N, C-alpha and C positions, 0 to 999 in steps of 0.2 A: 742515894742516889736513884734506886729502884722504884723509890715512890715520884720522882720526877719525870720518870720515864711512863708510868701510869696512865697521866693525862694524854699523852701523845699517841698511845697505843688505844683509847677509849674514844680517842678522835678519829684513828682511822678505823673503828669497828663501824661508826655510822656515817664515816664522811664520803661524800661521792662528789666526783669530780664535776665540776660546774660547766665547763664545757661537753661535757654528757650530755648534760641537761639542755642544750640549745637547740632550739627544732623541734623539740618534743609538740604535738600536736594533737593529741588523745587527751580529752578534758579529764578523765578518770587517771590517767597516767599523771598527768600534771597533779592532779590534787593528792596524790600518793607521793609525789614528788616533795611537794610544799609541806607535806605532814612531816615527812623525814627530814626536810631542810629545817624546820621549826624545831624537832627532836635534837639536833645537830646543833643549833644555837643553844639550846638551854643544857644539855651535856658539855658543851664548849666552856659554857659560864662555870658550871660545876669542876671541871676541870681544872679549870684557872685557878679559881678559888682552892681545892684541892693541892695544886701545885705551888701557892703563894704568888702568882703572877697578878690575880687580883684580891682585894681586900675582902676577906670572908664577911659576910652580911647573911646572917640568918634569915631576913625577910626574902632579899634576892634569892637566894638558895633554894627556899620553899617555892618560892613562884616559879624556879626553874624547874623544880621537882614535879611541880604541878601540870607545866607544858609538858615534860614529859609521861606522867599519867596518861594527859589526853591523847598524845599522841600515839601509846601503845593499846590505849582503849578502842582507838579510830582503826588501828591495823586490819584487823580480822574484815570489818566493814568497808575498808578502801580496798581490798584485795579479794573481795568475794566474786567477782565477775571477772573472768579470764580476760582483761583487758591488757592491751598489749601497743607499745609503741617501738618501732626500729632504736630508740635511743634510750628506751627503759634497761634498766640495770635488772628488773625482776624476771626469775627464770622462769619457765613453765611449769616445771616441777611444783611451785606453789600449788597449783589446783590439783596436782594429782593427789599430794599429800596435804591439804588443806587443813584436816584436822591437826596435825602436827606442826603446821604453821603456825597455825591460831594458838595452839597450846605454848610453843615458844614466845609468841608475842606476849601470855598472859605470864610466863616465868619472866618475861624481861619486866612486865609491870610490877611484879612481886618483887622483883630485884630494887627497882624504883622506889618502891614503896617501903623498903627496907634501909633505904640511905639514911643514915643519923644525922642528922644536922645541928646537934648540940655543940660543935666544935669543929676547928680544921681536922683536926688528928681522928673525931669520927668520923669525920667524910672522908678522909683519906685511906679509913679501913674499910670503909662500906660503900664506897663507890665502884672499885674494881668488879665486884659481883654483876654490875650491869654492863660493865664491857664483856664480860664472859658471857652473859645473856645475848647480848647484841652479837659477837662474835657464833654462837651456837646458830642464830637462825640465818646471819649474813656467808655463812661457809657452803651452806647449803643451798641457800633461796635466793642467793644474789650473784649476779655476774663477777668474777674474781675484778679486783680494782686495777690490776695490771693487764686485763682485757677491756675495760670499760674506759680506758683513759686515752 
């Protein structure tokens, strides 16, 4: 049963409240939100495969992993300039600790690259590390979900 909870935990890691994103006007913030939304969709697919909600398909899983790598590669560039918006979930501490923030994005990318797509079982074993990497960044650099809803 614990494995069935893991996909939900992973989704919470990257999930952002859709309503919180309505009304964003800063194009740079919109670009960041879109990248995170794309990452969320890719992670959701992998999580659903790991949970057995979606049939495991190695090609689809590999495509999702590629999208996650692209999103994490873009994070430092997307956040390089301290752009804000009242609806943004990014905390200003990002720019005070940008080296650490960028390193956490690299750590997340490393975890994503280590996802094993040989089988559902290997996906289930390696996907939780991605969630831990996401949390390590979100806990410091993103508005807590209860405050952004």
